[in-house]
N, C-alpha and C positions, 0 to 999 in steps of 0.2 A: 949315793945311789938313789935314795928316795927323792932328794932334791932335783936330780936330773929328770926323773920321771915326772915330777910335778911341773917342772918347767916345760917339758914336752907337751903335757896335757894342756897347759895354759896356752902355749903357742898354737896347739891344734884348735882350741876353742876360738882363738882370735882369727885364725884362718877361716874357720867355718862361718863365723859372724861376718867377716869381710866378704866371703863368697855369697852369703845370703843377701847382704846389703847390695852387692853388685847386681845380683839377680833381680832384686826388687827395683833398683834404679833402672835397669834395662827394661823391665816390664812397664814401669811408669812412663818412661819416655816413649816406648812403643805405643802405649795407649794414647798418649798425648798426640803423637804423630798420626795414629789411625783416626782419632776424633777430628783433628785438624783437616786431614785429607777428606774425610766424610763431609765436613762442613763446606769445604771448597767445592767438592763435586756437587753437593746439593745446591749451593749458591749458583754455580755455573749452569746447572740444569734449569733452575728457575729463571735465570737470565735468558737462556736459550729459548725456553718456552715462551717467555714474554716477547722476545724478539720475533719468534715465529708467529705469535698471535698478532702483533702489530703489523708484521709483513702481510699477513692474510687480510687484516681489516684495514690496512692503510694508515694505521695509527689510531689512537683512541679518539673518539668523537667528542666534541664539546658543544652542546646545544645551549644557546643563549636566547632568552626572551627579554626584549628591551623595547623601550620607547625611542623611536627615531625622530630627532629634532632637526633633521637636515632640511625640512621644508617649512620651517616656521612661517606663519603661526600654526600651520597644520602639523599634527602629530600622527605618526604611523606606529602601529604595533607590529614588531618584527620578530619572527622566529628564525634564528640563524645558526647554521653549523659552522662554527668558527675554526675548526681544525681540519687536519688532512684525512680523517677517517670518516667513513660513512656511518650513519645512525639509522636504526629501524625501531619500530614499535614505540614511538615517542608519544608520551601522554603528559597532560598538564593538570595541575591542581592549583587553583587560584584561591587565595584567602578571602577574596570578595569578588563579585562580578565586575568584569571590565566593561564599563558602560559609558556611553557618551552623554552629553548634557541633555539630549532629547529623549533618552530612555532606551536607545538601541543597545542591546547587550552584545558587545563584540566577542566576549568569551563563549557565547553560545553558537558561534560559527562552527560548522561541522568539524573542521580540522583541529580546532582548539578544544571542542567538547569531546569528540570521539578519538582524537589523536591523529598522528601522521604516520603512515606506514614506512616511509623512507625519506631520508634527506641526505643528499650527497655532500661531499666536502665543498665548502664555500657557498653552498646553496642557501637560499632564504625564502621565506614566505612573509609578505607584508600586506597589511590592510590599513585603511584610513581609520583613525580612532576619533579625533575631534580637533577643534581649534584650541589653542592654549588657554585663552582667557575663560571661555565658558566651561572648559574642562576643569580648570583649577577651582572655579566656583562650585561646580558640581561635586568634586571630591571633598571640598571643605564641608559642604552641606551634608554629605554622607558620613562625616567624621573620619575620613581616610587621610588625615594629615601626614601619616607616615608612609603613605603609598599602598600599593597592593603587592603582596608576596606571591610568588609562583614557584612551585616545585615541579621540576621536569625529570621524568624517568624515561630511560631509553636503553637500548642495547647496541653493541657493535655487531659486525657481521659474524663474529665467532660465538656470539651469545653472551658475552660479558656484559653484566648489568652496571648501569651508572645512574647516579642521582645528583642533581645540582639544584640550588635554590637561588632565586634572583628577586630583587625588589624593584618595582616600577613606580617612580614617584615624580610625576610632572610638576608637582608643587615646587620642586627645587628650582625650576626655571620661571617662576612667577615674576612678571614684570620685565622679563628679558626683552631687549630691543632687537628685533630681527632685521636683517638686511633684505629688503624686498627683491624678489627675483623678477626678471623680465619675462613677461608672458609671451605667448605666441603672437598676439596682436602687436606687441612692441617690436618683435623681430621682423614681422611682415612690413610694418611701417618703416623700419630702418632700411630694409631692402628696397622698398619703393622709392625712398629718398635717394638712395645710392644710384638706382636706375635712372631717375630723373637727372641727377647731377652728371652722370656719364653721357646721357643722351644730349644734354645741353652743351657739354664740352665737345662732343663729336660734331654737333651742328655748327658751332663756332669755328671749328677747325675746317669744316667743308666750305663755309662761306669765305674764309680767308684764302683758301686755295683758288676759288673762283675769281676773287678780286685780283689776285696776282696774275692769273692768266689773261684777264681783260686788260691789264695795264701793260702788256708786252707790245712794243712797236710793230706795226704792220710791215710787210715786205713791199718794196717798190717794184713796179713793172718796168721793164726795160724798153 
């Protein structure tokens, strides 16, 4: 009798422990599911907010400050919005003055010194800096062998702040052999030569037609 009671009590304890373990396991998995669901909702919310922000601003802007070597030996300093989003309140911080070989400080121009209010997608602002050879000599004389760094700060249309850094170093193109571009005078000369050639050919064609008409036999009178 005593042994039966002991066995019943032992089984009851096992059942109680199993029930407690089952409850703990259920609670644990419920917590895991709740945390996972919360993280998914939070991640999707952040993604939706980012998508709405990009939709309102047209995408994040990307302001680039670079030296344009497309007109060598002339070099232009260009501020460009290279992305699909508009930028506003653009400011520039140069590690050294952007100066030409004659002493003109390009970085003191109002839009570079005071900043640019707005720059749309794909838009740019350019100004002539200097010719390559005298500029390289001037930069070396000033000890700017590593070029000039510029930090650009700006915001998109929703107020999100951005900061990018660039290095402008024309010394990398020292000794570069450029392809000379045809100037306006060359184009005018080519057009004048073409006009003279066409006029000459038209005159020759007209003279040939006149000679053929003169060579026709006359009609006889009856």
